[in-house]
Every structure is written in C-alpha cells, then in structure tokens.
N, C-alpha and C positions, 0 to 999 in steps of 0.2 A: 263421671265426675259431676259434682254439684255446680249449679250456676246461679248467678245473682238474678237472672231473669225470672221474675215471679211466675209468668205464664208457663215457661218451660218447666220451672220447679214444680208447679202443680201437676203437669202432665206426667213428669217422672214419678212423683210420689203416688199418683193414682195407679200407674202401671205396676209399681213395686208392691203396693198394697194388694192389688188383685192377684199378683203372681205368687207372693210369699205369705203375707198376712199371718205372722206367727202369733201364738197365744200371748196375750199381754201379761206382763209381770205382775205378780201379787206379792204380798208380804213386805210391802214397802214401809211398814211400820217397824221393821226389825233390822238388825245389823248382821252382817256376814262376818263372823269371827271364827277363825280356825276351821273353816270348811262347814260351819253350821249356821243356819239362820236362827237368831235368838233375840229375845227381848232384853232391854237393859235391866241392870240389877238395882238401880237406884230406887225404882218403884213408883215415883210420881208419874203422871201422865201429861203429855203435851198434845193438844188437839191442833193438827196442822190444817189450816183453812185456806180456801181460795180467797185472795185479797180483794177480789172484785165482787164476788157473790156472797162471801161468808160461808160457803158450803164446807162442811167438814170433809177433808180428804183422807186423813189418817189419824189414828189414835195411837200415839207413840209412847211406849214405856221408856222413861228416861234412863240413861246410862250413868255409871259412876266410875271412879278410879280403877276399880277391879276390871271393868270392861275394857278400859283403855290399856291397862297392863296386858290383858289377854290378847288384845288386838296387836299390840307391839310384839309380844313374844311369838305369836303365831306367824307374823310377818317376818320376823328375824329368822325363824326356821325355814320358811319358804324361800327367803332370799338366797340362801346358800345354794339350793338346787337351781334356782332361776339364774343366778350368776354363772353357773357352770354350763348352761345351754350355749350352743354355738350361735354365731350371728344369724345364720339362716333360719334357725328355729325361732329366735326372738322376733325376727322380721316377719315370719309367717304368722305368728300369733298376733302381732300388731295389725297386719292386713286382714286377718280373720275378724278382728274386732271392728274394723272399718266396714266389713261386709254385714256384720250384725247391725251396725248403725244404719246402714242402708235399708235393711229389712224392717227395722223398727223406727223408721223416720217419723211416721205419723204419731206413734206412741210417745216418742221423745218430745216432739214439738207440742203435742197436747199437754204433756206434763209441765213443760216450760211455761205455757200459757196459764194453766190452772194453779200451779204451785208457786211460781215466782212472779206472776202478774205480767208476763210478757204480752205484747201485741203479737199477732201471728207473723207479721213481717219480721219483727225482732227475733222471735223464736226460730223462724226459718234461717235467718242469717247466723244465729248462734249455732244451730245444727251444722250449717255449712262450714263454719270456722272450725268446729271441733272435728268434723269429719276430715277436713284438709290437714289439720294438725296430726291426726292419727295416721293418715297416709304418708305424710312427710317424715314422721319419726320412724316409720318402718325402714327407712334408709339409714338411720343412725347407727345400728349395729355394725354395718360394713364401712362406716366412715370414721370409726374410732381408731386412732393411731397412737403409738408410742413415739419416743424420740431417742436418738443417739446424741448425747450432749458432749461438748468439749471437755477434756480432762487432761491435766498436765502431769500424767504419769505414763511412762513408756509401757507398752504391752497391756494396757488396761482399757476397758470400755466403760463409759458411763451411760446407762440406759434409764429412761423414764417410762414407766408404765402407768396407764390410767386405770385405777381400780375403783369399784363401786364403794360408796360410803356405807352402805347398809340400809337400814330402815329410815325412811323420811316421813315427815308429817307435812300436810299442806293446809293452810288456812286461806280461804279466798273470800272475796266480797260477794254481796248478794246480787249485784246489778246484772252481771253476765256470768252466772255461777259455773256453768259448764266450761266456758272458755277459760276463765281465770283459774279454775282447778286443773283443767286438762293440760294447759301448756306447761305446767310444772310436773304433773303426774306422768303424762305420756313419754316425755324424754327420759325421765327417771327410770321408767320400766324398760324402755328400749336399751338403756345403758346399764342395765343390770342392778339398779337399786330397787327397793320394794316399798312403795307407799303403804303406810299403816292405817292412819285415820284421817282421811281428807275431811275437812270441816269447812262450812261456809256460813256467812251471816244471813239470816232471813230478811225478808222484805219489811216485816212489821216491827221487829225488835232486834237490836244488836245482841241480845242475850239468847235469842231463840234459835236453836239449831234444827235443821231439817235435812232431808235427803231425797235423791231420786237415783239417777244413773250411777253416781259415785256413792258408795256406801259410806255413811257418816255416823258418828257417835253423837247423839243429841245431848245437849246440856253439859258438855265437857268444855267449859269456857277456856 
C-alpha cells in the first residue's frame, strides 16, 4: 500500500522499478477508440508542451465529432458485455489495474510532472490517491444491493434493482487531473457503466485538451 511518508515512498518506488520496469507507453498522441489507436479526424495539430520548460511532449492530431461518435458507439457495445460480468470478474480487473499502476508508478509520476506542471510531491500524492481509489472501488461490485420495498397489495413483492446507466462521459479540471477524473471513472467501471470520452482542461488554456493515463479526445469542447 502507498504511504504519505516521502522517504518510504522513494524506497518503494526504487524497488518496484528495479523489479518490474515495464516498457514505457508510446503513442500518447493518439486516442484509443474501438480497440484501435488512431489519430483524430479533425486534422489540425496541437503541440502539447511542458509548462515549465516549454519542451514539446506530443504532437496531437485533433479530433472531431465523428471521433466522439465512434468512441461513444464502441463504448456502448463494450458496456453490454462488461455489465454481464460477475462481481468477482470486475473486482479482479480493478485490482489488476492497481497492480499496473504500481509497476508504472515512476512513469505516471513523471508524466504528471512534465505534462501538467506538478511538483514531485504533488505528483506522488496524486498517484497515491488514484491508486487508493482504484483499490477501494474493487470492493464495489460486491457491495451493490437491491431492495425489497413496501407494497400495499397482498401476494405481491416490490423489488428495486440497481442497473447501469450505460455510457458516461467525464469532464474534469486540470489541477489534479487523474484524481478528478478517476473518482468518477473508477466507480462507474466497477458498477458496470462504461466511460466513453474522459476529458480534462489543460494547465495553459481552458480550450486545450490533452491526455495521458486516461485516453481523451482533444479539442472536443
């Protein structure tokens, strides 16, 4: 489990990096739609830069309404089979995602520093919050319950079942982007909904859309 103690945090991360050190993700200038990494169809380009150094981090081809529609439609199809999975399967997938976060801790922290202008302390704390949210929501599938409600008819039962709404979209702010996105997305996934296009506002401009761990559609205000 993560800890707020920075000294211990550094020791844990050093051990994990040495033990696992997965290959870092590439193609962060694309969106993942319908099982395929692809560039946006709008055509114009957005240069994503480090707010501190001005270094170019990614050259993103902007998306348009067609990309948004395709993301929604593919998520709607996937949501049906996802909702049909039993609680143990969904919990296991959430826990697996937390293990991936552990293995990629350095990578995530580095991107929070470079891409959103975080200090290392703030980036470490953000990783810890998102990790804990992921572990916590792994318990949600087994905590979802229906109800038997009062009814004034003999021989009848009134039952309430909680059903997923389907596809959702999440728009979050730039200041702690992973936390503000994840505390909406993770519970939705655990409870059988399917996020489609999580978006967040960038540090430099309220109109500029960027992405890292959560795939986003740039320029879809």
